C-alpha positions as CSV (number, residue, x, y, z in Angstrom):
1,X,0.0,0.0,0.0
2,X,1.3,3.5,-0.9
3,X,1.9,5.6,2.2
4,X,1.3,9.1,0.7
5,X,-2.0,10.3,-0.7
6,X,-2.3,10.3,-4.5
7,X,-5.2,10.9,-6.8
8,X,-6.3,11.4,-10.4
9,X,-9.3,12.9,-12.1
10,X,-11.0,12.2,-15.3
11,X,-14.1,13.4,-17.0
12,X,-17.0,11.0,-17.8
13,X,-20.1,12.4,-19.5
14,X,-19.1,16.0,-18.7
15,X,-18.7,15.2,-14.9
16,X,-15.5,15.0,-13.0
17,X,-14.7,11.7,-11.3
18,X,-12.0,11.7,-8.6
19,X,-10.1,8.6,-7.5
20,X,-7.8,8.9,-4.4
21,X,-5.6,6.4,-2.5
22,X,-3.4,6.4,0.5
23,X,-5.7,8.0,3.0
24,X,-7.6,5.0,4.3
25,X,-7.1,1.3,4.9
26,X,-3.3,1.2,4.3
27,X,-3.1,-2.4,5.6
28,X,-5.2,-3.6,2.7
29,X,-3.5,-4.5,-0.6
30,X,-5.2,-1.7,-2.4
31,X,-7.9,0.9,-1.5
32,X,-9.4,3.9,-3.2
33,X,-12.2,6.4,-2.8
34,X,-14.2,7.2,-5.9
35,X,-16.2,10.4,-6.1
36,X,-18.6,12.0,-8.6
37,X,-20.6,14.9,-7.4
38,X,-21.7,14.1,-3.9
39,X,-21.8,10.3,-4.6
40,X,-18.7,8.8,-2.9
41,X,-17.6,5.2,-2.5
42,X,-14.8,3.5,-0.6
43,X,-13.4,0.4,-2.3
44,X,-10.7,-1.8,-0.9
45,X,-9.1,-5.1,-1.9
46,X,-7.4,-7.8,0.1
47,X,-5.3,-10.6,-1.5
48,X,-4.1,-13.7,0.4
49,X,-0.4,-14.5,0.3
50,X,-0.9,-18.2,-0.4
51,X,-3.4,-20.1,-2.6
52,X,-6.2,-21.9,-1.1
53,X,-5.6,-25.7,-1.1
54,X,-8.1,-28.3,-2.4
55,X,-10.3,-26.1,-4.6
56,X,-10.7,-26.0,-8.4
57,X,-12.1,-22.5,-8.8
58,X,-10.9,-18.9,-8.4
59,X,-12.1,-17.7,-4.9
60,X,-13.0,-14.1,-5.7
61,X,-15.5,-12.5,-3.3
62,X,-17.2,-9.2,-4.2
63,X,-19.3,-7.4,-1.6
64,X,-21.1,-4.2,-2.4
65,X,-22.6,-2.5,0.7
66,X,-25.0,0.4,1.0
67,X,-26.6,1.8,4.1
68,X,-29.4,4.2,4.7
69,X,-26.8,6.6,6.2
70,X,-25.5,7.2,2.7
71,X,-28.5,9.4,2.0
72,X,-28.6,10.8,5.5
73,X,-31.1,8.5,7.1
74,X,-30.9,6.2,10.1
75,X,-33.5,3.5,10.3
76,X,-35.8,3.6,13.3
77,X,-37.9,1.0,15.0
78,X,-36.8,-2.6,15.6
79,X,-34.2,-3.1,12.8
80,X,-31.8,-0.3,13.5
81,X,-28.7,-2.3,12.4
82,X,-30.1,-3.1,8.9
83,X,-30.1,-6.7,7.9
84,X,-29.0,-8.6,4.8
85,X,-27.9,-7.0,1.5
86,X,-30.7,-5.7,-0.7
87,X,-31.4,-7.2,-4.1
88,X,-29.9,-4.1,-5.7
89,X,-26.7,-4.5,-3.7
90,X,-26.4,-8.2,-4.7
91,X,-27.0,-7.3,-8.4
92,X,-24.3,-4.6,-8.2
93,X,-21.9,-7.1,-6.6
94,X,-22.5,-9.4,-9.6
95,X,-22.0,-6.5,-12.0
96,X,-18.6,-5.9,-10.5
97,X,-17.7,-9.6,-10.5
98,X,-18.6,-10.3,-14.1
99,X,-15.9,-8.2,-16.0
100,X,-13.2,-8.8,-13.3
101,X,-13.2,-12.5,-12.9
102,X,-12.2,-13.5,-16.5
103,X,-9.1,-11.2,-16.2
104,X,-7.3,-13.4,-13.7
105,X,-4.9,-16.1,-15.0
106,X,-6.1,-19.6,-15.2
107,X,-5.1,-21.6,-12.1
108,X,-5.0,-18.6,-9.8
109,X,-6.3,-19.8,-6.4
110,X,-5.4,-17.0,-4.0
111,X,-8.4,-15.6,-2.1
112,X,-9.4,-12.0,-3.2
113,X,-12.0,-10.0,-1.4
114,X,-13.2,-6.7,-2.8
115,X,-15.6,-4.6,-0.7
116,X,-17.2,-1.5,-2.2
117,X,-19.0,0.6,0.5
118,X,-21.2,3.5,-0.4
119,X,-20.3,6.5,1.8
120,X,-22.7,9.0,0.4
121,X,-25.3,9.2,-2.4
122,X,-26.5,12.4,-3.9
123,X,-29.5,10.6,-5.7
124,X,-28.2,11.9,-9.0
125,X,-24.9,10.1,-9.9
126,X,-25.5,6.3,-9.9
127,X,-22.9,4.3,-7.8
128,X,-22.8,1.0,-9.8
129,X,-20.3,2.0,-12.5
130,X,-18.3,4.0,-10.0
131,X,-18.0,0.9,-7.9
132,X,-16.8,-1.1,-10.9
133,X,-14.1,1.6,-11.6
134,X,-13.1,1.6,-7.9
135,X,-12.8,-2.2,-7.9
136,X,-10.5,-2.1,-10.9
137,X,-8.3,0.7,-9.4
138,X,-8.0,-1.2,-6.1
139,X,-6.9,-4.4,-7.9
140,X,-4.4,-2.4,-10.0
141,X,-2.8,-1.0,-6.7
142,X,-2.9,-4.5,-5.0
143,X,-0.2,-6.0,-7.3
144,X,-2.3,-9.0,-7.9
145,X,-1.9,-10.7,-11.4
146,X,-4.9,-8.8,-12.7
147,X,-4.9,-8.6,-16.5
148,X,-6.8,-5.3,-16.4
149,X,-7.6,-2.5,-15.9
150,X,-11.2,-2.3,-16.8
151,X,-13.5,0.6,-17.3
152,X,-17.3,0.8,-16.9
153,X,-19.9,3.2,-18.1
154,X,-23.7,3.4,-18.2
155,X,-25.0,4.8,-21.5
156,X,-28.4,6.5,-22.2
157,X,-29.5,9.0,-24.8
158,X,-31.6,12.2,-24.8
159,X,-34.6,13.1,-26.9
160,X,-32.4,14.1,-29.8
161,X,-30.6,10.7,-29.9
162,X,-27.3,12.1,-28.3
163,X,-25.4,9.5,-26.2
164,X,-25.0,10.3,-22.5
165,X,-22.2,8.6,-20.4
166,X,-23.2,7.9,-16.8
167,X,-26.5,9.6,-16.9
168,X,-28.4,10.8,-13.8
169,X,-31.4,8.9,-12.6
170,X,-33.7,11.5,-14.2
171,X,-31.9,11.2,-17.6
172,X,-31.9,7.4,-17.5
173,X,-35.6,7.3,-16.7
174,X,-36.5,9.4,-19.7
175,X,-34.3,7.5,-22.1
176,X,-35.4,4.6,-24.3
177,X,-31.9,3.1,-23.9
178,X,-30.2,2.0,-20.6
179,X,-27.0,0.0,-21.1
180,X,-24.0,-0.8,-18.9
181,X,-20.8,-1.7,-20.7
182,X,-17.5,-2.9,-19.1
183,X,-14.3,-3.7,-20.9
184,X,-10.6,-3.1,-21.4
185,X,-8.6,-0.9,-23.8
186,X,-9.6,-2.8,-26.9
187,X,-12.3,-5.2,-26.0
188,X,-15.8,-5.3,-24.5
189,X,-16.2,-7.9,-21.7
190,X,-19.8,-7.3,-20.5
191,X,-22.9,-5.7,-21.7
192,X,-26.1,-5.4,-19.7
193,X,-29.0,-3.5,-21.2
194,X,-32.6,-2.6,-20.8
195,X,-34.2,-0.9,-23.8
196,X,-37.6,0.2,-25.3
197,X,-37.7,-1.1,-28.9
198,X,-34.4,0.2,-30.1
199,X,-32.5,-1.1,-33.2
200,X,-29.4,-3.2,-33.3
201,X,-27.6,-0.2,-34.8
202,X,-28.6,1.9,-31.7
203,X,-27.1,-0.8,-29.5
204,X,-23.8,-1.0,-31.5
205,X,-23.5,2.8,-31.5
206,X,-24.0,2.8,-27.7
207,X,-21.3,0.1,-27.2
208,X,-18.9,2.0,-29.5
209,X,-19.5,5.2,-27.6
210,X,-19.0,3.4,-24.2
211,X,-15.7,1.9,-25.5
212,X,-14.3,5.4,-26.0
213,X,-15.1,6.3,-22.3
214,X,-13.7,2.9,-21.1
215,X,-10.5,3.5,-22.9
216,X,-10.0,6.8,-21.1
217,X,-10.6,5.1,-17.7
218,X,-8.1,2.3,-18.5
219,X,-5.3,4.8,-19.6
220,X,-5.8,6.8,-16.4
221,X,-5.6,3.8,-14.2
222,X,-2.4,2.5,-15.8
223,X,-0.8,5.9,-15.4
224,X,-2.0,6.0,-11.8
225,X,-0.6,2.5,-10.9
226,X,2.8,3.5,-12.5
227,X,2.9,6.7,-10.5
228,X,2.3,4.7,-7.3
229,X,5.1,2.3,-8.2
230,X,3.0,-0.8,-8.1
231,X,4.8,-4.1,-9.1
232,X,2.5,-6.7,-10.4
233,X,2.9,-10.3,-9.2
234,X,4.3,-12.7,-11.8
235,X,2.0,-15.7,-11.6
236,X,3.1,-19.1,-12.9
237,X,0.2,-21.5,-13.3
238,X,0.9,-24.6,-11.3
239,X,-1.9,-26.4,-13.2
240,X,-0.4,-25.6,-16.7
241,X,-0.6,-28.7,-18.8
242,X,1.7,-27.6,-21.6
243,X,4.6,-29.8,-20.2
244,X,2.2,-32.8,-19.9
245,X,1.3,-32.3,-23.6
246,X,5.0,-32.5,-24.5
247,X,5.2,-35.7,-22.6
248,X,2.2,-37.1,-24.4
249,X,3.6,-36.1,-27.8
250,X,6.7,-38.2,-26.9
251,X,4.5,-41.1,-25.9
252,X,2.8,-41.0,-29.2
253,X,6.1,-41.2,-31.0
254,X,7.7,-43.8,-28.8
255,X,5.7,-46.2,-26.7
256,X,8.8,-47.4,-24.7
257,X,8.4,-44.5,-22.3
258,X,9.1,-44.3,-18.5
259,X,7.4,-41.4,-16.8
260,X,9.1,-40.4,-13.6
261,X,7.3,-38.0,-11.2
262,X,9.4,-36.8,-8.3
263,X,7.5,-35.9,-5.1
264,X,4.3,-37.4,-6.6
265,X,2.8,-37.1,-3.1
266,X,2.7,-33.3,-3.6
267,X,0.2,-33.6,-6.5
268,X,-3.3,-32.5,-5.4
269,X,-6.2,-34.8,-5.6
270,X,-7.4,-33.4,-9.0
271,X,-4.1,-34.1,-10.7
272,X,-3.8,-37.6,-9.1
273,X,-7.3,-38.5,-10.4
274,X,-6.3,-37.3,-13.9
275,X,-3.1,-39.4,-13.8
276,X,-5.2,-42.4,-12.6
277,X,-7.6,-42.0,-15.5
278,X,-4.7,-41.9,-18.0
279,X,-3.3,-45.1,-16.4
280,X,-6.6,-46.9,-16.6
281,X,-7.6,-45.9,-20.1
282,X,-4.1,-46.0,-21.5
283,X,-5.1,-42.9,-23.3
284,X,-4.7,-39.2,-22.6
285,X,-7.6,-36.9,-23.4
286,X,-7.3,-33.1,-24.0
287,X,-9.8,-30.4,-23.0
288,X,-9.9,-26.7,-23.8
289,X,-12.5,-24.0,-23.8
290,X,-10.9,-22.7,-27.1
291,X,-11.4,-26.0,-29.0
292,X,-14.3,-25.8,-31.4
293,X,-14.8,-29.1,-33.3
294,X,-16.8,-27.4,-36.1
295,X,-14.2,-24.7,-36.8
296,X,-12.8,-25.4,-40.3
297,X,-9.5,-23.7,-39.3
298,X,-8.7,-26.4,-36.7
299,X,-6.2,-28.9,-38.2
300,X,-7.4,-32.4,-38.5
301,X,-4.7,-33.9,-36.2
302,X,-5.8,-31.5,-33.4
303,X,-9.5,-32.6,-33.9
304,X,-8.3,-36.2,-33.7
305,X,-6.4,-35.6,-30.5
306,X,-9.4,-33.9,-28.8
307,X,-12.0,-36.3,-30.0
308,X,-10.2,-39.6,-29.7
309,X,-7.3,-38.8,-27.3
310,X,-3.7,-40.0,-27.7
311,X,-2.3,-43.4,-26.7
312,X,-0.6,-43.3,-23.3
313,X,1.1,-46.6,-22.8
314,X,4.0,-46.0,-20.4
315,X,5.6,-47.2,-17.2
316,X,5.0,-44.8,-14.2
317,X,7.7,-44.4,-11.5
318,X,6.8,-42.0,-8.7
319,X,8.9,-41.0,-5.7
320,X,7.8,-39.3,-2.5
321,X,9.1,-38.6,1.0
322,X,5.5,-38.3,2.3
323,X,3.5,-41.0,3.9
324,X,1.6,-43.3,1.6
325,X,-1.8,-42.1,2.6
326,X,-1.1,-38.8,0.7
327,X,-1.5,-40.9,-2.5
328,X,-4.8,-41.9,-4.0
329,X,-5.5,-45.5,-2.9
330,X,-6.7,-46.4,-6.4
331,X,-3.4,-45.1,-7.8
332,X,-1.4,-47.0,-5.2
333,X,-3.3,-50.2,-6.0
334,X,-1.9,-50.1,-9.6
335,X,1.7,-49.7,-8.5
336,X,4.3,-51.8,-6.7
337,X,5.4,-50.0,-3.6
338,X,9.1,-50.0,-2.6
339,X,10.2,-48.6,0.7
340,X,13.8,-47.5,1.0
341,X,15.8,-48.2,4.1
342,X,16.1,-45.1,6.4
343,X,19.4,-43.4,6.7
344,X,21.7,-44.5,9.5
345,X,23.6,-42.1,11.7
346,X,26.8,-42.8,9.6
347,X,24.9,-41.7,6.5
348,X,23.8,-38.5,8.3
349,X,27.3,-37.7,9.4
350,X,28.6,-38.1,5.8
351,X,25.9,-35.7,4.6
352,X,26.7,-33.2,7.2
353,X,30.5,-33.3,6.5
354,X,29.9,-32.9,2.7
355,X,27.5,-29.9,3.4
356,X,30.1,-28.3,5.7
357,X,32.7,-28.7,2.9
358,X,30.5,-26.8,0.5
359,X,29.9,-24.1,3.1
360,X,33.7,-23.8,3.5
361,X,33.1,-24.3,7.3
362,X,35.1,-26.3,9.9
363,X,33.3,-28.5,12.4
364,X,34.2,-29.5,15.9
365,X,34.9,-33.2,16.3
366,X,31.5,-34.2,17.6
367,X,29.2,-31.8,15.5
368,X,28.3,-34.3,12.8
369,X,27.6,-37.0,15.4
370,X,25.4,-34.7,17.4
371,X,23.3,-33.7,14.4
372,X,22.9,-37.4,13.5
373,X,21.2,-37.9,16.9
374,X,18.4,-35.4,16.1
375,X,17.2,-36.7,12.7
376,X,17.3,-39.5,10.1
377,X,16.5,-37.2,7.2
378,X,19.3,-35.7,5.1
379,X,17.3,-32.6,4.4
380,X,16.7,-31.8,8.0
381,X,20.3,-32.5,8.9
382,X,21.4,-29.9,6.4
383,X,18.8,-27.4,7.8
384,X,20.2,-27.9,11.3
385,X,23.7,-27.3,10.0
386,X,22.6,-24.2,8.1
387,X,21.0,-22.7,11.2
388,X,24.2,-23.5,13.2
389,X,26.3,-21.9,10.5
390,X,24.2,-18.7,10.8
391,X,24.6,-18.8,14.6
392,X,28.4,-19.2,14.2
393,X,28.5,-16.4,11.6
394,X,27.0,-14.0,14.1
395,X,29.2,-15.2,16.9
396,X,32.3,-14.7,14.8
397,X,31.2,-11.3,13.6
398,X,30.6,-12.3,10.0
399,X,34.1,-13.7,9.5
400,X,33.1,-16.0,6.6
401,X,36.7,-17.1,5.9
402,X,37.2,-18.8,9.2
403,X,33.8,-20.2,10.2
404,X,34.0,-22.9,13.0
405,X,30.7,-24.6,14.0
406,X,30.9,-25.8,17.5
407,X,28.8,-28.2,19.6
408,X,27.4,-25.2,21.4
409,X,26.0,-23.9,18.0
410,X,24.2,-27.1,17.5
411,X,22.8,-27.2,21.0
412,X,21.6,-23.6,20.6
413,X,19.7,-24.5,17.4
414,X,18.2,-27.6,19.1
415,X,17.0,-25.5,22.0
416,X,15.5,-22.7,19.9
417,X,13.9,-25.2,17.4
418,X,12.7,-27.4,20.3
419,X,14.4,-30.4,18.8
420,X,14.6,-33.7,20.7
421,X,17.1,-36.5,20.0
422,X,15.6,-38.9,17.4
423,X,18.0,-41.7,18.5
424,X,18.7,-42.6,22.1
425,X,21.2,-45.3,23.0
426,X,19.2,-47.4,25.3
427,X,21.1,-50.7,25.3
428,X,23.8,-51.5,27.9
429,X,26.0,-54.4,28.9
430,X,24.3,-54.8,32.2
431,X,21.3,-56.9,33.2
432,X,18.1,-55.7,35.0
433,X,15.2,-57.4,36.7
434,X,11.8,-56.8,35.1
435,X,13.0,-54.6,32.2
436,X,13.1,-55.6,28.5
437,X,13.2,-54.0,25.1
438,X,10.3,-54.8,22.7
439,X,10.0,-53.4,19.2
440,X,7.4,-51.5,17.2
441,X,6.9,-49.6,14.0
442,X,5.8,-46.0,13.5
443,X,5.0,-45.4,9.8
444,X,8.0,-47.0,8.2
445,X,10.5,-46.4,11.0
446,X,11.2,-49.1,13.6
447,X,11.7,-48.2,17.2
448,X,12.5,-49.7,20.6
449,X,9.8,-50.0,23.3
450,X,10.9,-50.1,26.9
451,X,8.8,-52.5,29.0
452,X,9.0,-52.7,32.7
453,X,7.3,-55.1,35.2
454,X,7.4,-55.3,38.9
455,X,5.8,-57.9,41.2
456,X,5.1,-58.1,44.9
457,X,3.5,-60.8,47.0
458,X,-0.2,-60.1,47.3
459,X,-1.5,-59.2,50.8
460,X,-3.9,-62.1,50.5
461,X,-3.1,-65.1,48.4
462,X,-5.1,-65.4,45.2
463,X,-6.3,-61.8,45.3
464,X,-3.4,-60.1,43.5
465,X,-4.0,-57.2,41.2
466,X,-2.6,-56.7,37.6
467,X,-2.1,-53.1,36.6
468,X,-1.3,-52.0,33.0
469,X,-1.1,-48.5,31.5
470,X,-4.1,-48.1,29.2
471,X,-2.3,-45.6,26.9
472,X,-0.4,-48.4,25.3
473,X,-3.4,-49.4,23.2
474,X,-5.7,-52.4,23.0
475,X,-3.2,-54.5,21.0
476,X,-0.6,-54.3,23.7
477,X,-3.2,-54.9,26.4
478,X,-4.2,-58.2,24.7
479,X,-0.5,-59.1,24.7
480,X,-0.5,-58.7,28.5
481,X,-3.4,-61.0,29.0
482,X,-1.9,-63.7,26.7
483,X,1.4,-63.4,28.5
484,X,-0.2,-63.7,31.9
485,X,-1.8,-67.0,30.8
486,X,1.5,-68.5,29.8
487,X,3.4,-67.5,33.0
488,X,1.7,-70.3,35.1
489,X,2.5,-72.9,32.4
490,X,6.2,-72.0,32.4
491,X,6.8,-71.2,36.1
492,X,4.0,-72.9,38.1
493,X,3.4,-69.5,39.6
494,X,-0.1,-68.1,39.8
495,X,-0.1,-64.4,38.9
496,X,-3.1,-63.9,41.2
497,X,-0.7,-64.4,44.1
498,X,1.1,-61.2,43.1
499,X,0.4,-57.6,42.7
500,X,1.9,-56.9,39.3
501,X,2.4,-53.6,37.5
502,X,3.4,-53.6,33.8
503,X,4.5,-50.3,32.3
504,X,5.3,-49.4,28.7
505,X,7.4,-46.3,29.0
506,X,6.0,-43.5,26.9
507,X,2.8,-45.3,26.3
508,X,4.0,-47.3,23.3
509,X,0.9,-46.5,21.3
510,X,2.4,-47.0,17.9
511,X,1.6,-49.2,14.9
512,X,2.0,-52.9,15.7
513,X,3.8,-53.2,19.1
514,X,3.9,-57.1,18.8
515,X,5.1,-57.2,22.4
516,X,3.6,-60.4,23.7
517,X,6.8,-62.3,24.0
518,X,8.7,-59.4,25.6
519,X,5.9,-58.8,28.1
520,X,6.0,-62.5,29.0
521,X,9.7,-62.4,29.7
522,X,9.4,-59.2,31.8
523,X,6.6,-60.8,33.9
524,X,8.7,-64.0,34.5
525,X,11.7,-61.9,35.4
526,X,9.7,-59.8,37.9
527,X,8.2,-62.9,39.6
528,X,11.4,-65.0,39.6
529,X,13.8,-62.1,40.1
530,X,16.0,-63.3,37.3
531,X,17.8,-60.4,35.5
532,X,17.3,-59.8,31.7
533,X,20.1,-58.9,29.3
534,X,19.9,-55.2,28.3
535,X,21.6,-55.7,24.9
536,X,18.7,-57.7,23.3
537,X,15.4,-56.7,21.8
538,X,12.5,-59.1,21.3
539,X,9.5,-59.0,18.9
540,X,6.8,-61.6,18.4
541,X,3.3,-62.3,19.7
542,X,2.7,-65.1,22.2
543,X,0.0,-67.7,22.0
544,X,-1.6,-69.1,25.1
545,X,0.2,-72.4,24.2
546,X,3.5,-70.6,24.6
547,X,4.3,-70.4,20.9
548,X,6.0,-67.3,19.4
549,X,3.9,-66.1,16.5
550,X,5.1,-64.1,13.5
551,X,4.6,-60.4,13.2
552,X,5.0,-57.7,10.6
553,X,7.5,-55.0,10.1
554,X,10.5,-57.1,11.3
555,X,12.9,-55.4,8.8
556,X,11.9,-51.9,10.1
557,X,12.1,-53.1,13.7
558,X,15.7,-54.4,13.1
559,X,16.6,-50.9,12.0
560,X,15.1,-49.4,15.2
561,X,17.0,-52.0,17.3
562,X,20.3,-51.1,15.7
563,X,19.8,-47.4,16.2
564,X,19.2,-48.0,19.9
565,X,22.5,-49.9,20.2
566,X,20.9,-53.4,20.5
567,X,23.3,-56.2,19.6
568,X,21.0,-59.2,19.6
569,X,17.5,-59.6,18.1
570,X,15.1,-62.4,19.0
571,X,12.4,-62.9,16.4
572,X,9.7,-65.5,15.6
573,X,11.1,-68.4,13.6
574,X,8.6,-67.7,10.8
575,X,10.1,-64.2,10.3
576,X,13.6,-65.5,9.8
577,X,13.4,-65.0,6.0
578,X,12.4,-61.3,6.5
579,X,15.9,-60.3,7.7
580,X,19.0,-60.7,5.5
581,X,22.2,-62.1,7.1
582,X,24.3,-59.6,9.2
583,X,21.7,-56.8,8.9
584,X,23.1,-53.7,10.7
585,X,25.6,-56.0,12.4
586,X,22.8,-57.6,14.5
587,X,22.9,-61.2,15.8
588,X,19.5,-62.6,15.0
589,X,18.0,-65.6,16.8
590,X,14.8,-67.0,15.4
591,X,12.8,-68.8,18.1
592,X,9.7,-71.0,18.0
593,X,8.7,-71.2,21.6
594,X,8.7,-69.0,24.7
595,X,11.3,-71.4,26.4
596,X,13.8,-70.7,23.6
597,X,13.3,-66.9,24.0
598,X,13.7,-67.2,27.8
599,X,17.0,-69.0,27.3
600,X,18.5,-66.1,25.3
601,X,17.0,-63.4,27.5
602,X,18.3,-64.8,30.8
603,X,21.6,-66.0,29.3
604,X,24.7,-64.4,30.9
605,X,26.4,-61.7,28.8
């Protein structure tokens, strides 16, 4: 918004119209007052910075408001505040919308609101065309990608057939011609007319007369926007299909095509549906408002493409870092899904060292290792390093030739960004009673679940209490009950003789805990006071017969175990084929029964 007041004047139908900006509503993107005689309007425009997501239309809102106070009256009685907009106000809002909406580029999705408020009305100069002029001026000052300006004029004629631009109410009432024309420099966009048996030539003469007045308004607005130093936004249509057309042309020429779409998860639902349709039909269809099949000037090959489509037989490869639910399920069902193994801390350290080399910065010995504790994503690791670089640059007074990034810089970034370590070394070479590591999967990342159990002799035999934190979810709760049933079979101990508390640290409410076997071992350890190795992790459900049942996500769980410093992994025998030999340096022991698992868990280190 321009801080100082600026204005311009132009003559329409022998009357002076004044447009002024800079005095009111400077926080809007563009605002003007428009005055002709004692009719005055205030028009302002607001444009959102970001497009609205998930819509397929241009969200333009026009609101023309008029109140009784504009003619010096205040309504009395019950309805002092005045209610909904009048029919006339709604019609004027539509009158403003109609010539403006087509002048925004295709694919523009930013919210735009234009409010035209009638401040005063002299009951002579009609406000509708002035509101249209004000809306165009506000848009020109807003910097929005508006392909205007537009001008608007109402045309009538007197008894002698002379055209009158923006007539008064009295002149319009006496005329047999009442027509509103809106357009740009060289084209007419909208015509709205009410006439009393006039000829076509009369209408054409009125439109031509209006075009001359419109041209003057457009030239004045362009000069005004230039004087105010407005820079118009350069809009690139994200829905432009010209590149897709090039791809389809290549497909027509060569059927051995591989179509690779990076970050396919970023495509909105509309584009994913279009892509799905092409995959299903093996044809690509074109659509355009400019295509006219009966036009003899349209080449035959263009008609063929639009009526029959083009063959689209190709192999699609898409890559995304987002979760799979961002993709259309129907699209996913037609593809083979491949999940890449997450980066290890060593990978992150290598990425950080390479990035530091490009920044020409030196790192303290432990900087790369500390960053690797906060993320498993290369992009995020570089972001942390870049923030630490900025902090070091300020600390070293912008000495870019000798930048040293220290541990304190990383910890400062972690504190300000509220980062928490992604990887915590939980394993140890000691043994503990009633504590064991289970495994779970969150999304496609495996993680360690810490499970604790403690047991006391009940005050009264046979009336012990079993407590379990409910936040761990129903699946883990079922695992507790199954494990409790197996305890008596393996130890001859009745759990009802004990007060037992089982705790999954942090809740453990993640996808597929599969902790039945781990909970069983923790229970037996708490009851028998046998210590459990703290360098092992266990996954597998337990049946009430004491058999270790297979579970899903074993490969991901092995990754989580390795990140936590686990050395030995106990898995169901039926999952042995899911883990390749020497994965992450883990010792993997497939087991079939609970007794086999107990032997490894209680084995001396």
